[in-house]
C-alpha positions, 0 to 999 in steps of 0.5 A: 166231465165228471165220471165216477167209476171203478174203471177208466172210461178208456177201458169201456168196451166198444161192442155195439156197431151193427156189422155187415153180413160177412163170411163166417164159420159156423157159430153157436146158435142162440135160438132156433126159429122160423120165418113167421107164419103171420104173413103166410103169403109174403116173403121175408127179405134177408139183408147184408146189414141191419138197414132195410133201406140201404142194405142189399137183399141177399136172400128171400125166404117164405113163411115157415122156413127154418132159421138159426138165430145167432144174435138178437138186436133191438129190432133185428136178428142175425141168422146163419146163412150158409157159411155167412151171416144175414140179417132179418127184421125181428118182427118177421121171425118167430122163435121156436126154442125160447125156453120160458116166456116168463123169465126169458126175453127174446132179446137178451137181458142187457146189463146197463153198467152206467147211467147219466143225469142230464143237466142241459139240452141233450140230443139222442142221435140215430148215429155217432154223428151230430148231423144224424137224425135226432131221436129224442131231446132230453133236458135237465133232470132226465136220466138215461141208462147207458149200455156202453161207449163208442168213439166218444158216444154213449150208447143207449137203447132207443125203442128198437134201435141204438141211440147215441149221446155225445159224451161231451154233453154229459156232465155226470156219468154214474156207475151201477154197482157191479155186484150187490155187495159193492152197492151203497146208498147212492149206487143202484144195483140195476137201471133201465129206461125206455123212451115214449112218444109225446102223448100228454095224457099217456105221459101223465099215466106213466108218471102216476104208475112210477109214483105208485111203484117207487117203494121198498120191497122187503126180503121175501116180499112179493110185488104185484104190479096191478095191485100197486098201481090200480085202480085205473080211474080218474080219481086215482090220477089216471087219464084216458089214453090208448090201451091195448085190449083184446088185440085192439087199441082202445081208449082207457084210463091208465093207458101206458101202464104196460111201459112202466111194468115192462121197464121195471121188468127189464131192470129187475131181470138183471138181478139174480136175486129177483124171482119173476112169478108172472110176466105176460108178453104182448102179442107177436109184434110185442111193444114198439117202445122196447127191443122186441120181446122185452115187454111185460104187459099189465093192467088187466085180469089176464095181464100182470107182472109179479115178482118176489124179492129173494135177496136177504136185504130190501130193495128200493124201486126208484121210477120217474119220467122226464121229457120222453124218457122213463127211468127205473133204478133199483137200489139195495136199501141200507 
């Protein structure tokens, strides 16, 4: 395995195991929240682990109950539960102290220090085991962002769960520049990717959007996502696919564009020199193809993603789709 990095793979921290609820002292609170009022007559379960099928229900809470959120995972949050910790599914809570929906996702910004270029059939597994469920199959040419390594497995974010790729299947693991000063023409300064379902027309739309946003943004220049990828029409290469309009799923040209704007937003949010001017999150349940709250809706008059490059150098956006993975890399243009 070729591993290009300033650090040894052996030194990469392994920090992504899902912990079980356990006794703990009072910890720093990330957000204040409540059990969502979207389901006013229902009760929300608090589990001892992030597993609604096999976990033990340690408490039930009614709508509007106050909670203190300690950690946010792709599909779960941990909350203070007496002197211990409990786990609640993310869509069952509302954050009440999130300071700025334009620049602050409900799931913390994730820096991706590595990425891999796939050159063989690779399975994204649900657990660190070859016998676990296969979440996605990647083939030669796909690119995937890596959050870290654990027990010989590369850890990726697969929609709202962690996914795992056996590092023995990864021929080339590449670094992301730790600072913009250390970047070169071949080393990105930020990467992110998302996974999607096998809808042929929607996949075409994702590819069209990626083509239109893959360009250079000059210092001080503002990029308007809708302007760059529209009009959403057959003449512009788009197909009819499911799109969210007025709170309902309908068919429309360009369905899927929100996934491209969302994945781009997640890559850019890792860069302090980028100023987000407009970002519209989806509704309460957010977009299912990303951790809860890491989405940036686009495609309508009321939904758009706009940012400005405040670095003193141009940045280049490189976006592509392959298999079921959408990948965005940001480069310092030399």
